[in-house]
C-alpha positions as CSV (number, residue, x, y, z in Angstrom):
1,M,-5.1,-51.4,14.7
2,F,-1.8,-50.0,15.7
3,W,-2.3,-50.0,19.2
4,Q,-3.8,-53.4,19.3
5,R,-0.8,-54.9,17.6
6,Y,2.0,-52.8,19.1
7,G,0.3,-51.3,22.1
8,P,1.5,-54.0,24.9
9,P,5.1,-53.9,24.5
10,I,5.3,-50.2,24.3
11,E,3.2,-50.1,27.3
12,V,5.5,-52.5,29.1
13,A,8.6,-50.4,27.9
14,G,7.0,-47.4,29.3
15,L,6.3,-48.9,32.9
16,I,9.8,-50.3,32.8
17,L,11.2,-46.7,32.2
18,L,9.3,-45.5,35.1
19,I,10.2,-48.2,37.4
20,I,13.6,-47.7,36.6
21,G,13.5,-43.9,37.1
22,S,11.8,-44.3,40.4
23,T,14.7,-46.8,41.5
24,Y,17.8,-46.8,40.0
25,M,18.0,-43.5,38.2
26,K,16.7,-41.7,41.2
27,N,19.4,-38.5,40.3
28,S,19.0,-38.2,36.7
29,V,16.8,-35.4,35.6
30,T,17.1,-36.3,31.9
31,F,15.9,-39.9,32.5
32,K,12.8,-39.3,34.6
33,S,11.9,-36.6,32.3
34,I,12.3,-38.9,29.1
35,A,10.3,-41.6,31.2
36,V,7.8,-39.3,32.3
37,A,7.4,-37.7,28.6
38,F,7.3,-41.4,27.0
39,W,4.3,-42.4,29.4
40,I,2.7,-39.1,28.2
41,V,3.0,-39.9,24.6
42,C,1.8,-43.4,25.0
43,M,-1.4,-42.1,27.0
44,V,-2.1,-40.0,23.9
45,I,-1.6,-42.7,21.3
46,Y,-3.6,-44.9,23.4
47,I,-6.5,-42.5,23.7
48,I,-6.2,-41.6,20.1
49,A,-5.7,-44.8,18.2
50,E,-7.8,-47.2,20.5
51,P,-11.7,-46.7,20.0
52,T,-12.7,-49.0,22.9
53,Y,-9.9,-47.9,25.4
54,R,-11.6,-48.3,28.6
55,T,-10.3,-51.7,29.0
56,F,-8.8,-53.4,32.1
57,R,-5.3,-53.0,30.4
58,F,-5.9,-49.1,29.9
59,W,-7.0,-48.5,33.4
60,L,-3.9,-50.6,34.7
61,F,-1.6,-48.6,32.6
62,L,-3.2,-45.4,33.3
63,I,-3.2,-45.9,37.2
64,L,0.5,-47.6,37.5
65,G,1.9,-44.9,35.1
66,L,0.1,-42.1,36.9
67,T,1.5,-43.2,40.0
68,L,4.9,-43.6,38.8
69,A,5.0,-40.5,36.9
70,T,3.7,-38.6,39.6
71,S,6.3,-39.9,42.1
72,Q,8.9,-38.8,39.6
73,V,7.7,-35.4,39.1
74,L,7.8,-34.8,42.8
75,Q,11.2,-36.2,42.8
76,L,12.1,-33.9,39.9
77,I,10.5,-31.0,41.7
78,G,12.5,-31.9,44.7
79,T,15.9,-32.0,42.7
80,F,15.4,-28.5,41.7
81,N,14.7,-27.0,45.1
């Protein structure tokens, strides 16, 4: 019930953080780490709280988030090298 009510705005906030981290905050390790961690927490809550999580919204959030999070993790690795 929680995720059905508050999930969509939280998902949008997570994706916006990932997009900002990929575009405007390319050099901010802290912001990227927070954005990726927020997305991971959202995924965990989504899987735990939503019994029928295999919806179009879930897969869209998973694929977009995974793409953006992977990009940011690779940029973070490049920052440390």
